[in-house]
N, C-alpha and C positions, 0 to 999 in steps of 0.2 A: 414119479411121485405123483400119485392120484390124489383126488378129493373125494371124500365120502358123503354121501347124502346130499340131497338137493339143498342148495344154498349153504353147504359147509364151508366154513372158513378154515384156512391153513396158513400157518407162518411159513413164509418162505425166505430165502436169503435176500431176494430181491423185491420183496412186497407181500401183500396179502391177496389170496386168491379167493374168489367167489365162484363156487362150484358150479352153479346153475349157468353162468355166464361164461365160464373158462378164460377168466381175465386176471391180471394181476394189477394191482394199484402201486405205482412208484412215486414216492414223495419228490417233488421238485423243489419245493421252498416250504420252510416252516419259519415262522417268526412269532415270538410272543413278548409282551411287555408286562413286567409285573409292576402293579401299581399299589399294592397292599398285602398284608400278612394274612395269612389263614392258620387257624390253630386246630388242634385235635378236638373232634368232636363239633366242630362247626359244619352246618349245613351249606354246601356250596351248590349253586345252580349253574349249569353249564348250557349256555344259549349257543346253538350253531345255526347259521344261516348260510344259504348258499349265496356266494358272490359272482363274480364274473365266471361263465363257463362258455365253452365253445365245443359243440357236439362233433363237428367234422375233424377238428384238431385234438379231440380226445383229452381235454383237460378241464378241471373244475376247480374253483377256489372256495374253500370253506372259511367263515369268519367265526371265531370263538370269543365269547365274553364269560368269564368266571365272576359270579356275583355271591356275595355273603347273603343267605336268605334271610337272617334275622335283622341285619342292619341296611341291607340293600346296597352296600359299598361294592363298587366296582374293584376286583381283586387283581385281575389280569384280562388283556385282550390279545387277540393275535389272529393269524390266519395260516392255513396250510394250502398249499397248490398240489394237487395230484393228477398223475398221467395215468391214462388207461392204457394197457398194453395186453396184447395177446399172448396168453400163457405158454402156447407151443412155440411161437416164432419170437417172441421176447421183443417185438417190435410194437411201437405205438399205433393204437387203434381208434376209430371214432367210438363215443360213448353209445352203447347199445341202448336200444329202446326201453328195456326193462329198467334200466338204471335212470334214464331220463324221466320216466314216469315218477320216480321217487324225488326228483329234483323239484 
């Protein structure tokens, strides 16, 4: 199963691959806390920040906040921890330099 095009994304049974890096990302933990409702036609802003990450251990934590643009109300917040794995071996790998630049 190959990826096509530089930076192409492909859905796999074990994660998402980023073609130019030959990696898959595995979800290690996901947490979300709902705090208020969202309705059809609401404009929702999703703010993502990088929390804890360890380059050599190959993981990163992303924090999420969902905010109603019109009212400023915090609707939900949570986090996800992902692990970086070598696509060919299926084993955890350090975060590649190209991805670290994005952090």
